[in-house]
N, C-alpha and C positions, 0 to 999 in steps of 0.2 A: 689251387689245391682242386680236387675231384673227388667227389662221394659217389658211389654205388649202391643202390639198394634193391637187392632181389626181393621177389615175392612170387607165389605161386606153386612154392612145392607141398608134398604131402604124401599121403600114403593112397596107392592105387593098386587095383588088382591088375594081374598079367593080362596083356591086350587093351588096357585102358589107356586113357589120353591125360596129359597134364600140359598146361600151358604156363611157361615161366615168363616173367617180366624183369626187367632190370633199368631202373631209372638213374641217368647221370644228372649230377648238379655240379657247378662250379665252373672252372675255365675248360669250355669244350671247343677244340678246334674243329676247322670244317674238313681237314683231312685227318681220319682216324680210321681204326680197325675196331669194331665191338665183338666180342666174344663170350662163348660159354666154355668153361673148362669142368670136369668133374674129379672126384677125387673118392675111391671106394675104400674101406677100410684094408690097410695093409698093403695098399697099392700106391703107386705115385700119381700127382696130378696128370691128367691128359686132356688133351683137345676134343673137343665135342664138335664145336661150329665157331665159324668167324664169319663176318660180313663187313666188307669196306664201305667209305662213304658213298662209292659209286654202285654199290649193290653187288660186287663181286663175292661169292660165297666158298666156303669150304667146308667140308665135313668128314669126320672120320669116318672110316669105311664101315665101322659097327652100327652106325646111325644112318647111314644114307639111305634115303626111301622111306625113313619111318621119322625122322626129325626134319623140322623146317625152322630155319632162322631168319627173321626179318627185323627191320628197322624203322622207326617214326622219327625222323631227324627234328621234325617241330616240337615232339616231346622228350626228345635226347633220350629215347628208349629202345631198347633191343630186347626182342622176343625169341623164345624158343617154343614152338610147338611140338610136343613130343607125343606121337602116337604108336601103337603097337608095343606097348611098353613090355620089357622082360624083365626078370628078377635080377639079370646082370646089369641092368641100367640103374640099379640102386647105388645112390652116393651121394655126396654133397656136391651141389652144382654151383660154380662160381660165376659171377661175371666178370669180365674184363675188358678194358679199354686203354688201346694204345694210340699215342699220339706223340709225335716227335720222339724225344728220348724218354717219355714218361710211361709207366705202366702201372695202371690202376686196378685194384682188385676190390670185389665185394665182400662181405662178410659170410657168404654161402647160404644156400638154402637147401633142406634135406629133400632129397626124393626116394621113398620107399617102395618098391614094387614087389607085393606079395600077396599071396591069397589068405 
């Protein structure tokens, strides 16, 4: 079993920055993809960014150039640095770990961008 615990969400003004962290515990395989998804009120969950165990990254077009995903495999932790935040980035952000046939999710952390 895998547990994912997110932290770092909060309230920030437009143009501000936040850094999300997600620590994974349990059975972590060497080959995996870690990522961040988000869900705004009344909308479907969408991909924000993913990173493979060899460092290949993928970003949603709406966050490219503003968000940076990274990982520390020694700590089994994935990060999401979010800069130049906009009101439309407001959502619950979920951490995800995909390995073999398993798909694990965190409980989510709220990010609110508002003046």
